[in-house]
C-alpha positions, -999 to 999 in steps of 0.1 A, spaced: -692 -297 -145 -665 -277 -165 -655 -242 -151 -663 -253 -114 -637 -255 -90 -610 -245 -111 -581 -228 -93 -574 -194 -115 -543 -191 -95 -532 -223 -109 -541 -211 -145 -525 -172 -138 -494 -188 -131 -492 -220 -156 -497 -196 -180 -462 -174 -162 -443 -210 -170 -456 -210 -200 -443 -176 -207 -410 -191 -187 -410 -218 -216 -415 -197 -246 -386 -172 -234 -360 -204 -228 -378 -228 -262 -366 -195 -278 -338 -177 -264 -303 -173 -286 -284 -204 -267 -318 -230 -273 -332 -226 -301 -339 -193 -312 -303 -189 -341 -313 -216 -356 -358 -206 -353 -351 -170 -363 -325 -189 -396 -351 -212 -406 -382 -183 -401 -353 -169 -425 -359 -132 -405 -340 -110 -390 -340 -110 -353 -357 -85 -337 -368 -76 -300 -406 -82 -306 -439 -54 -305 -452 -53 -272 -487 -57 -290 -471 -96 -302 -470 -105 -259 -500 -91 -252 -511 -116 -279 -486 -142 -267 -496 -138 -225 -536 -140 -235 -527 -164 -261 -507 -191 -236 -538 -173 -203 -563 -199 -224 -547 -228 -237 -540 -227 -199 -577 -222 -188 -592 -251 -210 -563 -271 -199 -577 -270 -163 -616 -268 -180 -605 -305 -198 -588 -315 -162 -619 -307 -145 -642 -336 -166 -616 -357 -165 -600 -381 -140 -567 -385 -146 -549 -401 -117 -509 -404 -123 -484 -383 -137 -478 -399 -168 -516 -395 -171 -512 -359 -175 -477 -363 -198 -503 -387 -225 -526 -363 -215 -504 -334 -233 -490 -357 -255 -523 -367 -268 -538 -329 -270 -500 -318 -287 -500 -357 -313 -541 -348 -320 -548 -310 -325 -518 -285 -326 -498 -315 -346 -513 -313 -378 -526 -277 -380 -492 -271 -376 -488 -296 -406 -514 -280 -428 -499 -248 -422 -463 -261 -434 -475 -281 -463 -491 -250 -479 -469 -221 -464 -435 -218 -468 -419 -222 -440 -391 -250 -438 -392 -285 -419 -366 -275 -394 -393 -245 -382 -424 -263 -378 -400 -288 -363 -387 -263 -335 -429 -252 -335 -444 -280 -330 -422 -293 -300 -423 -259 -288 -456 -267 -283 -449 -300 -273 -431 -288 -237 -454 -259 -235 -487 -286 -232 -467 -311 -208 -453 -283 -184 -486 -270 -179 -500 -302 -175 -483 -307 -149 -491 -280 -135 -527 -272 -139 -526 -316 -130 -508 -314 -96 -517 -286 -85 -547 -275 -101 
């Protein structure tokens, strides 16, 4: 079943690594400056509530991936990568595309956001799929 044999330590680990992926992706020396420029907002230190919300949402993503992987038979590294890609292209991209079409964000912002989500889903899927 979905929630049997879930390794919560791996979920916590995947969540922490997922947050690290975000720190790296949005760091000023990576895509952070371009992201802020495309968002048209000044660079500010995020509030504590933002960090709490992102930590919770990353944990939820890891938990859902673990529950999903408990019901799937994925037998290879590339199977995990393909699953992450399919989740990304089937769920993340369409939702973010709607935000892009009906919002005020630039295409650069859209690409940076969906790129981060692809990296996040791939890394978390590999951690949970290999070690979970």
